[in-house]
C-alpha positions as a Markdown table, in Angstrom:
| # | Residue | x | y | z |
|---|---|---|---|---|
| 1 | Unk | 94.4 | 107.0 | 121.5 |
| 2 | Unk | 93.9 | 103.4 | 122.5 |
| 3 | Unk | 91.6 | 100.9 | 120.9 |
| 4 | Unk | 89.6 | 100.6 | 124.1 |
| 5 | Unk | 88.8 | 104.3 | 124.1 |
| 6 | Unk | 87.4 | 104.1 | 120.6 |
| 7 | Unk | 86.0 | 100.6 | 120.7 |
| 8 | Unk | 82.8 | 100.6 | 118.7 |
| 9 | Unk | 79.7 | 99.1 | 120.2 |
| 10 | Unk | 77.6 | 98.6 | 117.0 |
| 11 | Unk | 74.2 | 98.7 | 118.7 |
| 12 | Unk | 75.1 | 101.9 | 120.5 |
| 13 | Unk | 76.5 | 103.5 | 117.4 |
| 14 | Unk | 73.3 | 102.7 | 115.5 |
| 15 | Unk | 71.2 | 104.3 | 118.2 |
| 16 | Unk | 73.2 | 107.5 | 118.0 |
| 17 | Unk | 73.0 | 107.5 | 114.3 |
| 18 | Unk | 69.2 | 107.0 | 114.4 |
| 19 | Unk | 68.6 | 109.7 | 116.9 |
| 20 | Unk | 70.9 | 112.0 | 115.0 |
| 21 | Unk | 69.0 | 111.5 | 111.7 |
| 22 | Unk | 65.7 | 112.0 | 113.5 |
| 23 | Unk | 66.9 | 115.3 | 114.9 |
| 24 | Unk | 67.7 | 116.4 | 111.4 |
| 25 | Unk | 64.5 | 115.1 | 109.9 |
| 26 | Unk | 62.3 | 117.0 | 112.3 |
| 27 | Unk | 64.4 | 120.2 | 111.8 |
| 28 | Unk | 65.8 | 120.4 | 115.4 |
| 29 | Unk | 69.3 | 120.7 | 114.0 |
| 30 | Unk | 71.1 | 122.2 | 111.1 |
| 31 | Unk | 73.7 | 120.0 | 109.3 |
| 32 | Unk | 76.3 | 120.3 | 112.1 |
| 33 | Unk | 74.6 | 121.6 | 115.2 |
| 34 | Unk | 73.7 | 120.1 | 118.6 |
| 35 | Unk | 75.0 | 117.2 | 120.5 |
| 36 | Unk | 73.9 | 113.8 | 121.9 |
| 37 | Unk | 75.4 | 112.4 | 125.1 |
| 38 | Unk | 74.9 | 109.2 | 127.1 |
| 39 | Unk | 76.3 | 107.6 | 130.3 |
| 40 | Unk | 77.3 | 104.1 | 129.3 |
| 41 | Unk | 78.8 | 101.2 | 131.1 |
| 42 | Unk | 81.7 | 99.7 | 129.1 |
| 43 | Unk | 81.1 | 95.9 | 129.0 |
| 44 | Unk | 84.8 | 95.2 | 128.9 |
| 45 | Unk | 85.9 | 97.3 | 131.9 |
| 46 | Unk | 82.6 | 97.6 | 133.8 |
| 47 | Unk | 83.3 | 101.3 | 134.2 |
| 48 | Unk | 81.0 | 104.2 | 133.2 |
| 49 | Unk | 81.9 | 106.2 | 130.2 |
| 50 | Unk | 80.6 | 109.5 | 128.8 |
| 51 | Unk | 79.7 | 108.8 | 125.2 |
| 52 | Unk | 79.1 | 112.1 | 123.2 |
| 53 | Unk | 79.1 | 113.3 | 119.6 |
| 54 | Unk | 82.2 | 115.1 | 118.4 |
| 55 | Unk | 82.3 | 118.8 | 117.8 |
| 56 | Unk | 80.9 | 119.9 | 114.5 |
| 57 | Unk | 79.8 | 116.4 | 113.5 |
| 58 | Unk | 76.8 | 116.0 | 111.1 |
| 59 | Unk | 74.1 | 114.5 | 113.3 |
| 60 | Unk | 72.2 | 113.3 | 110.3 |
| 61 | Unk | 75.2 | 111.3 | 109.0 |
| 62 | Unk | 77.2 | 110.2 | 112.1 |
| 63 | Unk | 80.1 | 107.9 | 111.5 |
| 64 | Unk | 81.6 | 105.8 | 114.3 |
| 65 | Unk | 84.6 | 108.2 | 114.5 |
| 66 | Unk | 82.1 | 111.0 | 115.3 |
| 67 | Unk | 81.2 | 109.4 | 118.6 |
| 68 | Unk | 83.6 | 109.9 | 121.5 |
| 69 | Unk | 84.0 | 107.5 | 124.4 |
| 70 | Unk | 85.4 | 109.5 | 127.4 |
| 71 | Unk | 86.1 | 108.7 | 131.0 |
| 72 | Unk | 83.0 | 109.6 | 133.0 |
| 73 | Unk | 85.1 | 111.3 | 135.7 |
| 74 | Unk | 86.8 | 113.7 | 133.2 |
| 75 | Unk | 86.1 | 115.2 | 129.8 |
| 76 | Unk | 89.4 | 116.2 | 128.1 |
| 77 | Unk | 87.3 | 117.2 | 125.1 |
| 78 | Unk | 90.2 | 118.8 | 123.3 |
| 79 | Unk | 92.0 | 115.5 | 123.0 |
| 80 | Unk | 88.9 | 113.5 | 122.0 |
| 81 | Unk | 87.4 | 116.2 | 119.7 |
| 82 | Unk | 84.2 | 115.9 | 121.7 |
| 83 | Unk | 81.7 | 118.7 | 121.8 |
| 84 | Unk | 82.7 | 122.0 | 123.3 |
| 85 | Unk | 79.7 | 121.6 | 125.6 |
| 86 | Unk | 80.9 | 118.3 | 127.0 |
| 87 | Unk | 81.3 | 119.8 | 130.5 |
| 88 | Unk | 77.6 | 120.8 | 130.5 |
| 89 | Unk | 76.6 | 117.3 | 129.4 |
| 90 | Unk | 78.8 | 115.7 | 132.0 |
| 91 | Unk | 77.1 | 117.7 | 134.8 |
| 92 | Unk | 73.7 | 116.9 | 133.4 |
| 93 | Unk | 74.5 | 113.2 | 133.4 |
| 94 | Unk | 75.6 | 113.5 | 137.0 |
| 95 | Unk | 72.1 | 114.4 | 138.0 |
| 96 | Unk | 70.1 | 111.7 | 139.9 |
| 97 | Unk | 68.2 | 109.4 | 137.5 |
| 98 | Unk | 69.7 | 110.9 | 134.4 |
| 99 | Unk | 71.6 | 108.7 | 131.8 |
| 100 | Unk | 71.2 | 110.8 | 128.7 |
| 101 | Unk | 71.2 | 114.4 | 127.5 |
| 102 | Unk | 70.5 | 116.0 | 124.2 |
| 103 | Unk | 71.1 | 119.6 | 123.0 |
| 104 | Unk | 69.3 | 120.8 | 119.9 |
| 105 | Unk | 68.6 | 124.1 | 118.1 |
| 106 | Unk | 64.9 | 124.0 | 118.7 |
| 107 | Unk | 64.0 | 126.7 | 116.3 |
| 108 | Unk | 60.4 | 127.3 | 117.1 |
| 109 | Unk | 61.0 | 127.3 | 120.8 |
| 110 | Unk | 63.8 | 129.7 | 120.2 |
| 111 | Unk | 61.6 | 132.0 | 118.0 |
| 112 | Unk | 59.0 | 132.4 | 120.7 |
| 113 | Unk | 61.4 | 133.0 | 123.6 |
| 114 | Unk | 63.4 | 135.8 | 121.9 |
| 115 | Unk | 63.1 | 139.3 | 123.5 |
| 116 | Unk | 65.1 | 142.5 | 123.6 |
| 117 | Unk | 66.3 | 142.2 | 127.2 |
| 118 | Unk | 69.9 | 142.8 | 128.2 |
| 119 | Unk | 72.3 | 139.9 | 128.5 |
| 120 | Unk | 72.9 | 138.1 | 130.7 |
| 121 | Unk | 69.5 | 137.8 | 132.4 |
| 122 | Unk | 66.6 | 135.5 | 133.2 |
| 123 | Unk | 63.6 | 136.0 | 130.9 |
| 124 | Unk | 60.2 | 134.7 | 131.7 |
| 125 | Unk | 59.8 | 130.9 | 131.4 |
| 126 | Unk | 58.1 | 129.5 | 128.3 |
| 127 | Unk | 54.6 | 128.3 | 129.1 |
| 128 | Unk | 53.1 | 125.7 | 126.7 |
| 129 | Unk | 49.5 | 126.0 | 125.6 |
| 130 | Unk | 49.2 | 122.5 | 124.2 |
| 131 | Unk | 48.6 | 119.3 | 126.2 |
| 132 | Unk | 51.8 | 117.5 | 125.2 |
| 133 | Unk | 53.9 | 120.4 | 126.4 |
| 134 | Unk | 51.9 | 121.0 | 129.5 |
| 135 | Unk | 52.0 | 117.4 | 130.7 |
| 136 | Unk | 55.4 | 116.2 | 129.4 |
| 137 | Unk | 57.3 | 119.3 | 130.3 |
| 138 | Unk | 55.7 | 120.0 | 133.6 |
| 139 | Unk | 53.9 | 123.1 | 132.5 |
| 140 | Unk | 57.0 | 125.3 | 131.8 |
| 141 | Unk | 60.5 | 125.5 | 130.3 |
| 142 | Unk | 63.0 | 127.8 | 132.0 |
| 143 | Unk | 64.7 | 130.3 | 129.8 |
| 144 | Unk | 68.2 | 131.9 | 130.4 |
| 145 | Unk | 70.0 | 134.6 | 128.5 |
| 146 | Unk | 73.8 | 134.4 | 128.5 |
| 147 | Unk | 76.4 | 136.9 | 127.4 |
| 148 | Unk | 78.2 | 134.0 | 125.8 |
| 149 | Unk | 75.4 | 131.5 | 124.9 |
| 150 | Unk | 77.6 | 128.6 | 123.8 |
| 151 | Unk | 79.9 | 126.6 | 126.1 |
| 152 | Unk | 80.5 | 129.4 | 128.6 |
| 153 | Unk | 81.2 | 128.9 | 132.3 |
| 154 | Unk | 77.8 | 130.5 | 133.1 |
| 155 | Unk | 76.1 | 127.9 | 130.9 |
| 156 | Unk | 78.0 | 125.1 | 132.4 |
| 157 | Unk | 76.8 | 126.1 | 135.9 |
| 158 | Unk | 73.3 | 127.1 | 135.1 |
| 159 | Unk | 72.0 | 124.6 | 132.6 |
| 160 | Unk | 72.5 | 121.5 | 134.9 |
| 161 | Unk | 71.0 | 123.5 | 137.7 |
| 162 | Unk | 67.8 | 124.2 | 135.7 |
| 163 | Unk | 67.6 | 120.6 | 134.7 |
| 164 | Unk | 67.7 | 119.4 | 138.3 |
| 165 | Unk | 64.1 | 120.6 | 138.5 |
| 166 | Unk | 62.9 | 120.5 | 134.9 |
| 167 | Unk | 63.0 | 118.2 | 132.0 |
| 168 | Unk | 64.0 | 120.7 | 129.4 |
| 169 | Unk | 65.7 | 124.1 | 129.7 |
| 170 | Unk | 66.1 | 126.8 | 127.0 |
| 171 | Unk | 69.0 | 129.1 | 126.2 |
| 172 | Unk | 67.8 | 132.3 | 124.4 |
| 173 | Unk | 69.0 | 132.3 | 120.9 |
| 174 | Unk | 70.6 | 128.8 | 121.2 |
| 175 | Unk | 68.0 | 126.2 | 121.5 |
| 176 | Unk | 67.4 | 123.8 | 124.4 |
| 177 | Unk | 68.9 | 121.0 | 126.5 |
| 178 | Unk | 67.0 | 117.9 | 127.7 |
| 179 | Unk | 67.8 | 115.4 | 130.4 |
| 180 | Unk | 66.5 | 111.9 | 129.9 |
| 181 | Unk | 66.9 | 108.2 | 130.7 |
| 182 | Unk | 67.8 | 107.4 | 127.1 |
| 183 | Unk | 68.9 | 109.4 | 124.1 |
| 184 | Unk | 65.5 | 108.5 | 122.5 |
| 185 | Unk | 63.7 | 110.1 | 125.4 |
| 186 | Unk | 65.9 | 113.1 | 125.0 |
| 187 | Unk | 64.8 | 113.4 | 121.4 |
| 188 | Unk | 61.2 | 113.0 | 122.5 |
| 189 | Unk | 61.4 | 115.8 | 125.1 |
| 190 | Unk | 63.1 | 118.2 | 122.7 |
| 191 | Unk | 60.5 | 117.4 | 120.0 |
| 192 | Unk | 57.7 | 118.1 | 122.5 |
| 193 | Unk | 59.4 | 121.4 | 123.5 |
| 194 | Unk | 59.8 | 122.6 | 119.9 |
| 195 | Unk | 56.3 | 121.5 | 119.0 |
| 196 | Unk | 55.0 | 123.6 | 121.9 |
| 197 | Unk | 56.9 | 126.6 | 120.6 |
| 198 | Unk | 55.4 | 126.0 | 117.2 |
| 199 | Unk | 51.9 | 125.9 | 118.5 |
| 200 | Unk | 52.4 | 129.2 | 120.3 |
| 201 | Unk | 54.0 | 130.7 | 117.1 |
| 202 | Unk | 51.0 | 129.6 | 115.0 |
| 203 | Unk | 48.5 | 130.9 | 117.6 |
| 204 | Unk | 50.2 | 134.3 | 117.6 |
| 205 | Unk | 50.2 | 134.4 | 113.8 |
| 206 | Unk | 46.4 | 134.1 | 113.7 |
| 207 | Unk | 45.8 | 136.6 | 116.5 |
| 208 | Unk | 45.1 | 134.2 | 119.4 |
| 209 | Unk | 45.3 | 136.0 | 122.8 |
| 210 | Unk | 48.1 | 133.7 | 124.0 |
| 211 | Unk | 48.6 | 135.5 | 127.3 |
| 212 | Unk | 45.0 | 135.0 | 128.3 |
| 213 | Unk | 45.0 | 131.4 | 127.2 |
| 214 | Unk | 48.1 | 130.7 | 129.3 |
| 215 | Unk | 46.6 | 132.3 | 132.3 |
| 216 | Unk | 43.5 | 130.1 | 131.9 |
| 217 | Unk | 45.6 | 127.0 | 131.5 |
| 218 | Unk | 47.6 | 127.8 | 134.6 |
| 219 | Unk | 44.5 | 128.4 | 136.6 |
| 220 | Unk | 42.6 | 125.4 | 135.5 |
| 221 | Unk | 44.5 | 123.0 | 133.2 |
| 222 | Unk | 42.0 | 120.2 | 133.5 |
| 223 | Unk | 39.4 | 122.5 | 131.9 |
| 224 | Unk | 41.6 | 123.1 | 128.9 |
| 225 | Unk | 42.9 | 119.6 | 128.1 |
| 226 | Unk | 41.2 | 116.3 | 127.4 |
| 227 | Unk | 43.4 | 114.1 | 129.6 |
| 228 | Unk | 47.0 | 113.6 | 130.4 |
| 229 | Unk | 48.9 | 111.7 | 127.6 |
| 230 | Unk | 50.6 | 108.4 | 128.4 |
| 231 | Unk | 53.9 | 108.6 | 130.3 |
| 232 | Unk | 56.9 | 108.0 | 128.1 |
| 233 | Unk | 58.2 | 104.5 | 128.3 |
| 234 | Unk | 61.8 | 103.4 | 127.5 |
| 235 | Unk | 61.9 | 99.6 | 127.5 |
| 236 | Unk | 59.4 | 98.4 | 124.9 |
| 237 | Unk | 60.0 | 100.2 | 121.6 |
| 238 | Unk | 61.1 | 97.0 | 119.8 |
| 239 | Unk | 58.2 | 94.9 | 120.9 |
| 240 | Unk | 55.5 | 93.5 | 118.5 |
| 241 | Unk | 52.7 | 91.3 | 119.7 |
| 242 | Unk | 51.6 | 90.2 | 116.2 |
| 243 | Unk | 54.7 | 89.5 | 114.1 |
| 244 | Unk | 52.8 | 86.9 | 112.1 |
| 245 | Unk | 50.7 | 89.8 | 110.6 |
| 246 | Unk | 53.5 | 90.9 | 108.4 |
| 247 | Unk | 51.5 | 93.1 | 106.1 |
| 248 | Unk | 49.8 | 94.9 | 109.0 |
| 249 | Unk | 53.2 | 95.4 | 110.7 |
| 250 | Unk | 54.5 | 97.0 | 107.6 |
| 251 | Unk | 51.5 | 99.3 | 107.4 |
| 252 | Unk | 51.9 | 100.4 | 111.0 |
| 253 | Unk | 55.5 | 101.3 | 110.5 |
| 254 | Unk | 54.8 | 103.0 | 107.1 |
| 255 | Unk | 52.0 | 105.1 | 108.6 |
| 256 | Unk | 54.2 | 105.9 | 111.7 |
| 257 | Unk | 57.1 | 107.0 | 109.6 |
| 258 | Unk | 54.7 | 109.3 | 107.5 |
| 259 | Unk | 53.2 | 110.8 | 110.7 |
| 260 | Unk | 56.7 | 111.6 | 111.9 |
| 261 | Unk | 58.2 | 112.8 | 108.6 |
| 262 | Unk | 55.1 | 114.9 | 107.8 |
| 263 | Unk | 55.1 | 116.4 | 111.3 |
| 264 | Unk | 51.6 | 115.4 | 111.9 |
| 265 | Unk | 52.6 | 114.6 | 115.5 |
| 266 | Unk | 55.8 | 114.9 | 117.4 |
| 267 | Unk | 58.2 | 112.0 | 117.8 |
| 268 | Unk | 56.5 | 109.0 | 119.6 |
| 269 | Unk | 53.2 | 110.8 | 120.2 |
| 270 | Unk | 49.7 | 110.1 | 118.9 |
| 271 | Unk | 48.3 | 106.6 | 118.4 |
| 272 | Unk | 47.1 | 104.3 | 115.7 |
| 273 | Unk | 44.8 | 101.2 | 115.9 |
| 274 | Unk | 43.2 | 98.6 | 113.8 |
| 275 | Unk | 40.1 | 96.7 | 115.0 |
| 276 | Unk | 40.1 | 92.9 | 115.0 |
| 277 | Unk | 37.3 | 90.5 | 115.9 |
| 278 | Unk | 38.0 | 90.4 | 119.6 |
| 279 | Unk | 41.3 | 92.3 | 119.8 |
| 280 | Unk | 42.8 | 95.7 | 119.0 |
| 281 | Unk | 46.1 | 96.1 | 117.3 |
| 282 | Unk | 47.5 | 99.3 | 118.7 |
| 283 | Unk | 50.5 | 101.6 | 118.3 |
| 284 | Unk | 50.8 | 103.9 | 121.3 |
| 285 | Unk | 53.7 | 105.8 | 119.9 |
| 286 | Unk | 52.3 | 106.5 | 116.5 |
| 287 | Unk | 55.0 | 109.0 | 115.2 |
| 288 | Unk | 57.8 | 106.6 | 114.5 |
| 289 | Unk | 60.9 | 107.4 | 112.4 |
| 290 | Unk | 61.9 | 104.6 | 110.1 |
| 291 | Unk | 64.9 | 103.7 | 112.3 |
| 292 | Unk | 63.2 | 104.1 | 115.7 |
| 293 | Unk | 60.1 | 102.0 | 116.1 |
| 294 | Unk | 57.5 | 102.0 | 118.8 |
| 295 | Unk | 55.7 | 99.1 | 120.4 |
| 296 | Unk | 53.0 | 97.3 | 118.5 |
| 297 | Unk | 50.5 | 95.8 | 120.9 |
| 298 | Unk | 47.6 | 93.4 | 120.7 |
| 299 | Unk | 45.1 | 94.1 | 123.4 |
| 300 | Unk | 41.5 | 92.9 | 124.0 |
| 301 | Unk | 38.9 | 95.0 | 122.3 |
| 302 | Unk | 36.8 | 95.0 | 125.5 |
| 303 | Unk | 37.4 | 97.9 | 127.9 |
| 304 | Unk | 39.6 | 97.3 | 130.9 |
| 305 | Unk | 40.0 | 99.4 | 134.0 |
| 306 | Unk | 43.8 | 99.3 | 133.5 |
| 307 | Unk | 43.6 | 101.0 | 130.1 |
| 308 | Unk | 45.2 | 104.4 | 129.8 |
| 309 | Unk | 42.8 | 107.2 | 128.8 |
| 310 | Unk | 44.2 | 107.1 | 125.2 |
| 311 | Unk | 43.6 | 103.4 | 124.8 |
| 312 | Unk | 40.3 | 103.6 | 126.5 |
| 313 | Unk | 39.1 | 106.2 | 124.0 |
| 314 | Unk | 40.1 | 104.0 | 121.0 |
| 315 | Unk | 38.1 | 101.2 | 122.5 |
| 316 | Unk | 35.1 | 103.4 | 123.3 |
| 317 | Unk | 35.0 | 104.7 | 119.7 |
| 318 | Unk | 35.0 | 101.1 | 118.3 |
| 319 | Unk | 32.3 | 100.0 | 120.8 |
| 320 | Unk | 30.0 | 102.7 | 119.5 |
| 321 | Unk | 30.8 | 102.4 | 115.8 |
| 322 | Unk | 31.7 | 100.2 | 112.8 |
| 323 | Unk | 35.0 | 101.9 | 112.2 |
| 324 | Unk | 38.0 | 99.7 | 111.4 |
| 325 | Unk | 40.9 | 102.1 | 112.0 |
| 326 | Unk | 41.6 | 105.1 | 114.1 |
| 327 | Unk | 44.4 | 107.7 | 114.0 |
| 328 | Unk | 45.0 | 110.2 | 116.8 |
| 329 | Unk | 47.6 | 112.9 | 116.1 |
| 330 | Unk | 48.7 | 116.1 | 117.7 |
| 331 | Unk | 48.8 | 118.3 | 114.6 |
| 332 | Unk | 50.3 | 121.6 | 115.9 |
| 333 | Unk | 48.6 | 123.8 | 113.3 |
| 334 | Unk | 45.2 | 122.3 | 114.3 |
| 335 | Unk | 46.0 | 122.8 | 118.0 |
| 336 | Unk | 46.6 | 126.5 | 117.4 |
| 337 | Unk | 43.7 | 127.1 | 115.1 |
| 338 | Unk | 41.3 | 125.5 | 117.5 |
| 339 | Unk | 41.7 | 128.7 | 119.5 |
| 340 | Unk | 41.2 | 131.0 | 116.6 |
| 341 | Unk | 38.5 | 133.7 | 117.0 |
| 342 | Unk | 37.1 | 135.4 | 113.9 |
| 343 | Unk | 37.5 | 139.2 | 114.0 |
| 344 | Unk | 34.6 | 140.8 | 115.7 |
| 345 | Unk | 33.6 | 137.6 | 117.6 |
| 346 | Unk | 34.3 | 136.7 | 121.2 |
| 347 | Unk | 35.0 | 133.0 | 121.3 |
| 348 | Unk | 36.6 | 130.3 | 119.2 |
| 349 | Unk | 34.4 | 128.8 | 116.5 |
| 350 | Unk | 33.1 | 125.2 | 116.5 |
| 351 | Unk | 34.5 | 124.4 | 113.0 |
| 352 | Unk | 37.4 | 124.9 | 110.7 |
| 353 | Unk | 36.4 | 125.5 | 107.1 |
| 354 | Unk | 38.8 | 124.6 | 104.3 |
| 355 | Unk | 39.6 | 127.4 | 101.9 |
| 356 | Unk | 41.8 | 125.4 | 99.5 |
| 357 | Unk | 40.4 | 123.3 | 96.6 |
| 358 | Unk | 41.5 | 119.8 | 97.8 |
| 359 | Unk | 40.5 | 120.5 | 101.4 |
| 360 | Unk | 37.1 | 121.7 | 100.3 |
| 361 | Unk | 36.6 | 118.6 | 98.1 |
| 362 | Unk | 37.1 | 116.2 | 100.9 |
| 363 | Unk | 35.8 | 118.2 | 103.9 |
| 364 | Unk | 33.2 | 121.0 | 103.8 |
| 365 | Unk | 33.9 | 121.6 | 107.4 |
| 366 | Unk | 36.0 | 120.0 | 110.2 |
| 367 | Unk | 34.3 | 120.1 | 113.6 |
| 368 | Unk | 36.2 | 121.5 | 116.6 |
| 369 | Unk | 34.9 | 120.4 | 120.0 |
| 370 | Unk | 35.9 | 121.3 | 123.5 |
| 371 | Unk | 38.1 | 119.1 | 125.7 |
| 372 | Unk | 36.3 | 116.2 | 127.5 |
| 373 | Unk | 33.5 | 116.1 | 124.8 |
| 374 | Unk | 31.4 | 113.0 | 125.5 |
| 375 | Unk | 32.4 | 110.0 | 123.5 |
| 376 | Unk | 28.9 | 109.6 | 122.0 |
| 377 | Unk | 29.2 | 113.1 | 120.6 |
| 378 | Unk | 32.6 | 112.5 | 119.2 |
| 379 | Unk | 31.6 | 109.3 | 117.5 |
| 380 | Unk | 28.5 | 110.9 | 116.0 |
| 381 | Unk | 30.7 | 113.7 | 114.5 |
| 382 | Unk | 33.3 | 111.1 | 113.3 |
| 383 | Unk | 30.4 | 109.3 | 111.5 |
| 384 | Unk | 29.4 | 112.5 | 109.8 |
| 385 | Unk | 32.8 | 114.1 | 109.1 |
| 386 | Unk | 35.5 | 111.3 | 109.5 |
| 387 | Unk | 37.8 | 113.7 | 111.3 |
| 388 | Unk | 37.3 | 115.9 | 114.4 |
| 389 | Unk | 39.7 | 118.4 | 116.2 |
| 390 | Unk | 39.5 | 118.3 | 119.9 |
| 391 | Unk | 40.6 | 121.6 | 121.4 |
| 392 | Unk | 43.4 | 120.7 | 123.8 |
| 393 | Unk | 43.1 | 117.0 | 122.7 |
| 394 | Unk | 44.5 | 116.6 | 119.1 |
| 395 | Unk | 43.0 | 115.4 | 115.8 |
| 396 | Unk | 40.9 | 112.1 | 115.7 |
| 397 | Unk | 40.3 | 110.5 | 112.4 |
| 398 | Unk | 38.6 | 107.2 | 111.5 |
| 399 | Unk | 38.6 | 104.8 | 108.5 |
| 400 | Unk | 36.6 | 101.9 | 107.2 |
| 401 | Unk | 39.5 | 100.0 | 105.6 |
| 402 | Unk | 43.2 | 100.7 | 106.1 |
| 403 | Unk | 45.7 | 102.7 | 108.0 |
| 404 | Unk | 46.6 | 104.5 | 104.8 |
| 405 | Unk | 43.0 | 105.7 | 104.5 |
| 406 | Unk | 42.8 | 107.0 | 108.1 |
| 407 | Unk | 46.3 | 108.7 | 107.8 |
| 408 | Unk | 44.8 | 111.0 | 105.1 |
| 409 | Unk | 42.7 | 112.8 | 107.6 |
| 410 | Unk | 45.4 | 114.4 | 109.9 |
| 411 | Unk | 47.5 | 115.0 | 106.8 |
| 412 | Unk | 44.7 | 117.0 | 105.2 |
| 413 | Unk | 43.9 | 118.8 | 108.4 |
| 414 | Unk | 47.5 | 120.1 | 108.6 |
| 415 | Unk | 47.4 | 121.6 | 105.1 |
| 416 | Unk | 43.9 | 123.0 | 105.5 |
| 417 | Unk | 45.1 | 124.9 | 108.6 |
| 418 | Unk | 48.3 | 126.1 | 106.9 |
| 419 | Unk | 46.3 | 127.7 | 104.1 |
| 420 | Unk | 44.1 | 129.4 | 106.6 |
| 421 | Unk | 47.1 | 130.8 | 108.5 |
| 422 | Unk | 48.7 | 132.1 | 105.3 |
| 423 | Unk | 45.4 | 133.8 | 104.2 |
| 424 | Unk | 45.0 | 135.4 | 107.6 |
| 425 | Unk | 48.5 | 136.7 | 107.6 |
| 426 | Unk | 47.9 | 138.3 | 104.2 |
| 427 | Unk | 45.0 | 140.2 | 105.6 |
| 428 | Unk | 42.4 | 138.3 | 103.7 |
| 429 | Unk | 38.8 | 137.8 | 104.9 |
| 430 | Unk | 38.6 | 134.1 | 105.8 |
| 431 | Unk | 34.8 | 134.2 | 105.8 |
| 432 | Unk | 34.8 | 135.5 | 102.2 |
| 433 | Unk | 37.1 | 132.6 | 101.2 |
| 434 | Unk | 35.0 | 129.9 | 102.7 |
| 435 | Unk | 32.5 | 128.0 | 100.5 |
| 436 | Unk | 28.9 | 129.2 | 101.1 |
| 437 | Unk | 27.6 | 125.7 | 101.4 |
| 438 | Unk | 29.9 | 125.1 | 104.4 |
| 439 | Unk | 27.6 | 127.2 | 106.5 |
| 440 | Unk | 24.8 | 124.7 | 106.1 |
| 441 | Unk | 26.8 | 121.8 | 107.6 |
């Protein structure tokens, strides 16, 4: 093998290593599973190459020798020790507008797409019930069932075909493939897909009628979700409009890393902000691994017609309040429990009541409001409770001082919901576990 074939581009290697570690951290891979691929123009030759992780490499600890540089027009993966699914990735990268592809063992998506059908076959597609999955994945993820669900000829033909029309496609029992413009966007799409699977799994665990919910979303998605999330951007992750605010920059990155690592929101979703005198310091991709940042923006505090719905809501909350910080996270457990219906009742409740000691100490109740709740109502509830769950719209928390203070709210909400799920699965009466005084709030 020649030096040119294995020439290490340090920046490219670091990107592969960072995405690999992020895949492991958010439990989309085991120690050796999955693969990451990119179409890359060699700066020396000017020719496109297929860059892909080697077979069996540890994605959380990739070395330069674990990343293979292949001719774009041929794979020869046996010689280069590239992934056994290199042919699949090569065909995905040949699709128009696609420069990256990522395969991961998306466990939760895999859990909820298993069935007892014969192989091969075409199961029903996976339909998300959360806003991130609905909007970022186009409302569904195709699912295929293969007799040989790893590196087979059928997979090589079918997976790229599915991705010609969809952003993510699933293989029953084997995870998912994503097409993308960058490997970071591939990570983003797989995180969204697995999170959507987890929301459905949580909803099923607490008895939510997922089939009816799906039918309602497909018939009228606008009635079930607050607003479409911002489109994913690929060119601005390193930008920072306020580098002179060194302490605040560190706080944004620290909070973003905790949101990602604690799974309070999938990779590069959610948002954080700090109020200034006339400006807003804003992180539109709040869930940031320590090695993959997101943009940190300074924007006027006054509303602007060009603002995205996400940014506009931050500004509207500040306009109607004295809050100093805001966190918006898509906590999957909260998304699922927002649809929970108590046994014997007919509709979801308007509150989640903590049944654990710490949750009850900080929050007697957590309001749950419908999508598109008026901002005045949302602000009033935030004044009273500091955190609100919007059904189909995530968790909003506010603080009077720091990002660390406001981060506590979505983190607490996740644990509160986990305790309730566990109690329900054990057959316990949630009403009996709830503090009596919570009924007065």
